[in-house]
C-alpha positions in Angstrom: 87.8 89.6 101.3 88.2 91.2 104.7 85.6 92.5 107.1 86.3 94.9 110.0 89.5 93.8 111.8 87.9 93.4 115.2 88.9 90.6 117.6 86.0 88.9 119.4 86.1 89.0 123.2 85.2 85.3 123.3 87.9 84.4 120.7 89.0 80.8 121.5 92.2 81.3 119.5 93.5 83.9 122.0 95.4 83.2 125.1 95.0 85.3 128.2 98.3 87.1 127.6 98.3 87.2 123.8 97.6 90.1 121.5 94.5 89.7 119.3 95.2 87.2 116.6 94.1 87.6 112.9 91.8 84.9 111.8 91.7 83.9 108.1 89.1 81.6 106.7 89.8 79.4 103.7 88.1 76.5 101.9 88.7 73.3 103.9 88.7 71.0 100.8 88.5 71.9 97.2 90.5 73.5 94.4 91.4 76.6 96.4 92.6 74.8 99.6 96.2 73.9 98.7 96.8 77.0 96.7 95.6 79.2 99.6 97.8 77.4 102.2 100.7 77.7 99.8 100.1 81.5 99.4 100.1 81.9 103.2 103.3 79.8 103.5 105.0 81.9 100.8 104.1 85.0 102.9 106.2 83.5 105.7 103.5 81.9 107.8 104.5 78.7 109.7 101.6 76.8 111.3 100.6 73.6 113.0 97.3 71.8 112.4 94.9 71.1 115.2 93.6 67.7 116.1 90.4 68.2 114.1 92.5 69.4 111.1 90.2 72.5 110.8 92.5 75.0 112.6 96.0 76.0 111.6 97.7 77.8 114.5 100.3 80.3 113.4 103.6 79.7 115.1 105.6 82.7 114.0 102.8 85.3 113.5 99.6 86.1 115.3 97.6 84.6 112.5 95.3 81.5 112.6 93.7 79.8 109.6 90.2 78.3 109.8 89.4 75.6 107.3 85.6 75.8 106.6 83.0 75.3 103.9 83.5 77.9 101.2 79.8 78.9 101.4 80.4 79.9 105.0 83.4 82.2 104.5 81.5 85.4 103.5 79.2 85.1 106.5 82.1 84.5 108.9 83.8 87.6 107.6 80.5 89.7 107.7 79.8 88.6 111.3 83.4 89.4 112.5 84.1 85.8 113.3 87.0 86.0 110.9 89.0 89.0 109.8 89.9 87.8 106.3 88.7 85.2 103.9 89.9 83.7 100.7 87.0 82.5 98.5 86.0 82.2 94.9 84.3 85.2 93.3 81.3 83.0 92.5 80.6 82.3 96.2 81.5 85.9 97.1 79.0 87.5 94.7 76.2 85.0 95.4 76.4 85.6 99.1 76.8 89.3 98.7 73.6 89.5 96.7 71.9 87.4 99.4 73.0 89.6 102.2 72.1 92.8 100.3 68.5 91.4 99.9 68.3 91.6 103.7 70.3 94.8 104.3 71.3 97.7 102.1 74.8 97.8 103.7 77.7 96.2 101.9 78.6 93.2 104.0 82.3 93.2 103.2 84.8 94.5 100.7 87.3 92.8 98.5 90.9 93.6 99.2 92.6 92.0 96.3 91.9 89.4 93.6 94.3 86.4 93.6 95.4 85.0 90.3 94.6 81.3 90.9 91.6 79.0 90.8 90.4 80.8 87.7 87.3 79.7 86.0 84.1 81.3 84.6 80.4 81.1 85.1 78.9 80.2 81.8 75.7 78.9 80.2 75.7 75.3 78.9 73.4 74.5 76.0 72.3 71.1 74.8 74.4 70.1 71.7 71.4 68.9 69.8 69.1 71.8 70.7 68.4 75.1 69.0 69.4 77.3 72.0 72.6 79.2 71.3 72.5 82.6 72.9 71.1 84.4 76.0 68.3 85.8 74.0 67.1 82.3 73.3 66.5 81.7 77.0 63.2 83.7 77.0 60.6 81.6 78.8 63.1 78.8 79.4 64.4 77.1 82.6 67.9 77.6 83.8 69.5 75.3 86.4 72.2 76.7 88.5 73.8 76.7 92.0 74.1 80.5 91.8 70.5 81.7 91.4 71.0 85.3 92.6 73.9 85.9 90.1 71.9 84.3 87.2 68.7 86.2 88.1 70.6 89.5 88.2 72.3 88.8 84.9 69.0 87.8 83.2 67.4 90.9 84.5 70.1 93.1 83.0 69.7 91.3 79.7 65.9 91.8 79.9 65.3 88.0 79.5 62.4 86.5 81.4 63.5 82.9 82.3 62.8 80.7 85.2 65.9 80.0 87.5 65.9 76.6 89.1 68.3 76.3 92.1 70.2 73.0 91.8 72.6 71.8 94.4 75.6 69.9 92.9 75.9 68.1 89.5 74.1 70.9 87.7 75.1 69.6 84.3 72.7 66.6 84.6 69.6 68.9 85.0 68.6 68.9 81.3 68.9 65.1 81.0 66.6 64.8 84.1 64.0 67.1 82.5 64.5 69.7 85.3 65.9 72.5 83.0 66.5 73.5 79.4 70.0 74.9 80.0 72.5 75.2 82.9 74.7 77.9 84.2 77.7 76.6 86.1 81.4 77.1 86.7 83.5 76.2 83.7 87.3 75.7 83.6 88.1 73.5 80.6 84.6 72.6 79.5 85.2 68.9 79.8 82.3 68.3 82.3 79.9 70.1 80.0 81.1 68.1 77.0 80.7 64.8 78.9 77.0 65.6 79.4 76.5 66.7 75.8 76.4 70.4 76.6 78.4 73.1 75.0 79.7 76.3 76.7 78.2 79.6 75.7 81.4 81.5 75.5 85.1 81.0 75.0 87.2 82.6 77.6 88.8 85.9 76.9 92.2 84.6 77.7 91.9 81.7 75.3 90.8 84.1 72.5 93.8 86.4 73.3 96.1 83.4 73.1 94.9 82.2 69.7 92.0 84.0 68.0 90.2 82.3 65.1 88.2 85.4 64.2 84.8 83.5 64.6 81.4 84.9 65.4 81.4 82.9 68.7 84.5 84.7 69.8 83.1 88.1 69.1 80.0 87.2 71.0 82.2 86.1 73.9 84.0 89.5 73.8 80.6 91.2 73.8 79.7 89.3 77.0 83.0 90.1 78.6 82.6 93.8 77.9 79.1 93.7 79.2 80.4 92.3 82.4 83.1 95.0 82.7 80.5 97.7 81.9 78.2 96.3 84.6 81.1 96.5 87.1 81.8 100.1 86.2 78.1 101.0 86.3 77.7 99.5 89.7 76.8 102.0 92.5 79.9 100.8 94.5 82.2 102.1 91.6 80.4 105.4 91.4 80.4 105.9 95.2 84.1 105.0 95.5 85.1 107.4 92.7 82.9 110.2 94.3 84.5 109.6 97.7 88.0 109.9 96.2 87.2 113.2 94.5 85.7 114.5 97.8 88.8 113.5 99.7 91.0 115.5 97.2 88.9 118.6 97.7 89.4 118.6 101.5 91.7 121.3 102.9 94.1 119.0 104.5 94.3 116.5 101.7 97.7 117.6 100.3 99.3 117.0 103.7 98.1 113.4 103.9 100.7 110.6 103.5 98.3 108.6 101.3 97.5 111.5 98.9 99.3 109.9 96.0 97.6 106.6 96.4 94.2 108.2 96.6 94.8 110.4 93.5 96.3 107.5 91.7 93.2 105.4 92.5 90.8 108.0 91.1 92.9 108.4 87.9 93.0 104.6 87.6 89.2 104.4 87.7 89.1 107.0 84.9 91.6 105.1 82.8 89.6 101.9 83.1 86.4 103.7 82.1 88.0 105.3 79.0 89.6 102.0 78.0 86.3 100.2 78.3 84.6 102.8 76.1 87.4 102.5 73.5 87.1 98.7 73.5 83.3 98.8 73.1 83.7 101.2 70.2 86.2 98.9 68.5 83.8 95.9 69.0 80.9 97.8 67.5 83.1 98.6 64.4 84.1 95.0 63.8 80.6 93.6 64.5 79.1 95.6 61.7 75.4 96.0 61.2 73.3 93.6 63.4 71.0 92.8 60.4 73.8 91.4 58.4 76.2 89.7 60.9 79.5 88.5 59.6 80.7 84.9 59.8 84.4 85.8 60.3 86.4 88.7 61.6 90.1 89.8 61.3 92.0 87.5 63.7 94.5 90.1 64.7 91.8 92.6 65.6 89.9 90.0 67.6 93.1 88.9 69.4 94.0 92.5 70.3 90.5 93.2 71.6 90.6 90.0 73.7 93.9 91.1 75.1 92.4 94.4 76.1 89.4 92.7 77.7 91.7 90.4 79.6 93.4 93.4 81.1 90.2 95.3 81.8 88.7 92.3 83.5 91.6 92.1 85.9 91.9 95.9 86.4 88.2 96.4 87.1 88.2 93.5 89.6 91.0 95.1 91.6 90.2 98.8 91.0 88.2 99.2 94.2 90.8 97.4 96.4 93.7 99.0 98.2 96.3 96.7 96.5 99.2 97.9 94.4 98.8 98.4 90.7 102.3 98.6 89.3 105.3 96.3 89.8 109.1 96.0 90.0 110.4 92.7 88.8 113.9 91.4 89.8 115.3 88.5 87.8 118.2 87.1 89.8 120.4 84.1 88.6 121.1 81.7 91.4 124.9 81.3 91.3 125.9 78.2 93.1 127.3 74.7 92.4 124.0 73.5 90.9 123.5 76.6 88.8 126.8 77.6 87.1 127.2 81.3 86.4 127.1 81.2 82.5 123.9 79.1 82.1 122.2 80.9 85.0 122.8 84.3 83.6 121.7 83.2 80.1 118.5 81.8 81.5 117.9 85.1 83.5 118.4 87.0 80.2 115.7 84.9 78.6 113.3 85.5 81.5 113.9 89.2 81.5 113.2 89.3 77.8 110.0 87.3 78.5 108.7 89.9 80.9 109.7 92.7 78.5 107.7 91.0 75.7 104.7 90.5 78.1 104.7 94.2 79.0 105.0 95.5 75.5 102.4 93.2 74.1 99.9 94.5 76.7 100.8 98.2 76.1 102.4 98.5 79.5 105.0 101.1 80.4 108.3 99.2 80.7 111.8 100.3 81.9 114.9 98.3 82.3 116.4 99.7 85.5 119.4 97.4 85.9 121.2 94.7 83.8 123.6 92.1 85.1 126.5 93.8 83.3 125.7 97.3 84.5 125.1 96.8 88.3 126.8 95.4 91.3 124.2 92.7 91.6 124.0 90.1 88.7 120.3 90.8 88.1 117.8 92.3 85.8 115.6 94.9 87.5 112.5 96.0 85.6 109.7 98.5 86.2 106.3 97.6 84.7 103.2 99.8 84.9 99.7 99.3 83.4 96.3 97.8 84.0 96.6 95.2 86.8 100.4 94.8 86.2 101.1 93.8 89.8 98.1 91.5 90.2 98.9 89.7 86.9 102.7 89.4 87.6 102.6 88.5 91.3 102.2 84.8 90.6 105.6 84.9 88.9 107.3 85.3 92.3 109.5 82.3 93.1 112.1 80.0 91.6 112.1 79.4 87.9 114.0 76.2 87.0 115.3 75.2 83.6 115.8 71.4 83.3 118.1 70.2 80.5 118.2 66.5 79.4 120.9 64.4 77.9 120.1 62.2 74.9 119.0 59.4 77.1 116.3 61.6 78.7 117.8 61.8 82.2 117.9 65.3 83.7 121.6 66.3 84.0 121.4 70.0 84.9 119.0 72.3 86.6 119.5 76.1 86.2 117.7 78.2 88.7 116.6 81.9 88.6 114.8 83.7 91.3 112.0 86.1 90.3 110.8 88.7 92.8 107.7 90.8 92.2 107.4 93.9 94.4 104.8 96.7 94.4 105.8 100.1 93.1 105.0 102.9 95.6 102.1 105.2 94.8 104.3 108.3 95.1 105.6 109.2 91.6 109.4 108.6 91.2 111.4 111.8 90.7 114.2 112.1 88.2 112.6 109.5 85.8 114.4 106.2 85.5 116.9 107.1 88.2 114.1 107.7 90.7 112.4 104.4 89.8 115.7 102.7 90.4 116.0 104.2 93.8 112.5 103.1 94.7 113.1 99.6 93.4 116.3 99.2 95.4 114.5 100.4 98.5 111.8 97.8 98.0 114.3 95.0 97.5 116.1 96.0 100.7 112.8 96.1 102.7 111.8 92.6 101.5 114.8 90.3 101.4 114.5 87.2 99.2 113.4 84.2 101.2 111.2 82.0 99.0 112.2 78.5 98.1 109.0 77.7 96.3 109.3 76.7 92.6 107.0 78.7 90.5 107.7 77.3 87.1 109.7 74.5 85.5 110.9 74.6 81.9 112.2 71.7 79.9 113.4 72.0 76.3 114.5 69.4 73.8 112.6 66.7 72.0 109.7 66.7 74.6 109.4 70.3 75.8 107.2 70.9 78.8 106.5 73.9 81.1 104.7 73.4 84.4 103.3 76.4 86.2 102.6 75.8 89.9 100.7 78.9 91.0 98.4 78.9 88.0 98.1 75.2 87.8 98.8 74.6 84.1 101.3 72.7 82.0 102.0 73.1 78.3 104.5 71.8 75.7 104.5 75.3 74.1 107.6 76.7 75.8 107.9 79.2 72.9 104.6 80.8 73.8 105.5 81.0 77.5 108.8 82.7 76.7 107.0 85.0 74.3 105.1 86.4 77.3 101.8 84.4 77.1 102.1 82.8 80.5 99.0 84.6 81.9 96.8 83.3 79.1 97.8 79.7 78.7 96.0 78.6 81.9 92.6 79.2 80.3 93.4 76.9 77.4 95.9 74.1 78.2 
């Protein structure tokens, strides 16, 4: 979430002889702190902490990290105190609406969504009450820490409800008599359940992972599509698309080095709009007539629609950013004394098949550019293109470790495979697959493999377990992970 990259004259992080330093604000304590620092370390940043523990001084790059309250990050970026910020979308949108109330100018722009810290803002209804849907909130009181987001949503839904701002522990508001329902961040739903509240919607990812075909799931998909539609209908989307089309009409456009990126971005917005319309049309067909709602729906159709919503949510979040869309994936067995050649190559084959299954299940364009048997390097090299392909795959970067047990339960062998996820260039590859291979090799040469971070550990046997570090989940369902469901499990397990 960057603001203008201007260094302040009174910047205390600059020495007299130093070049301007980039300042990045992150949450000082909370669920995003460790993951954000880990992301910066994986980018190569080495830093030391200041005495007050609120400043990390970059030793090998002109980059400093400020540890601050997450509510302060949008303002620090807007006011040019910091050049970049990493913050939850809930805080970002709440503060954006606050700033827009004072000024019509967008206070900042989002560069790229990061695939961690995922949760959702959802209504929580009392288990023993008659409130079940947003329509039931007419004339009711809603407690929330995000009053502007909730007010904007209720206005779109044409629901006249009172929004009560509640700082912290929102879930206790109904039991205190302060509100009828709550609207708060939900990850697993355990906090709501502990306070005898139930979430209004299942997550799209959870439905895509294992649909039951229930009415609640279909209502959740309706809410998800409404959110995607609201993002597409936002003036910022329309203005960005119009600006791209005007750029393409300029006389010098075809001489610009970024012409492919700009044209690709405009085409990407069109594809998202068309896919959202198709998804909405499918939803209307399975919903049937509103006067005679069904109690159950075809599970496979609901699952496929949830999968499409999952991709559209990710794509519409990143569509207005300058980040890459498509990805190259290199799967490289680590051939050393701890990872013998035969098991390492076999594990690499399984991971490559996992990414192929992931891409095909999501309707992505997939190409196998290299295989261990057909190249000088013992690796799989894949090209994957589609909605938010790079954003969804980027957390896969790192070491994948297969742990095998002997009968007594002690780990006796670890097989390691390195996965590298690189952005495809915006310029179309010439000569089809051969052109893609040249581009992928150039990317690999430009960014040598340096990471030593473990992304995921896999254990098979009597007590299977998979632990995913970037996304923060663990599951015994190793079969689902290797089937390509790794980007869905986090919302459920």
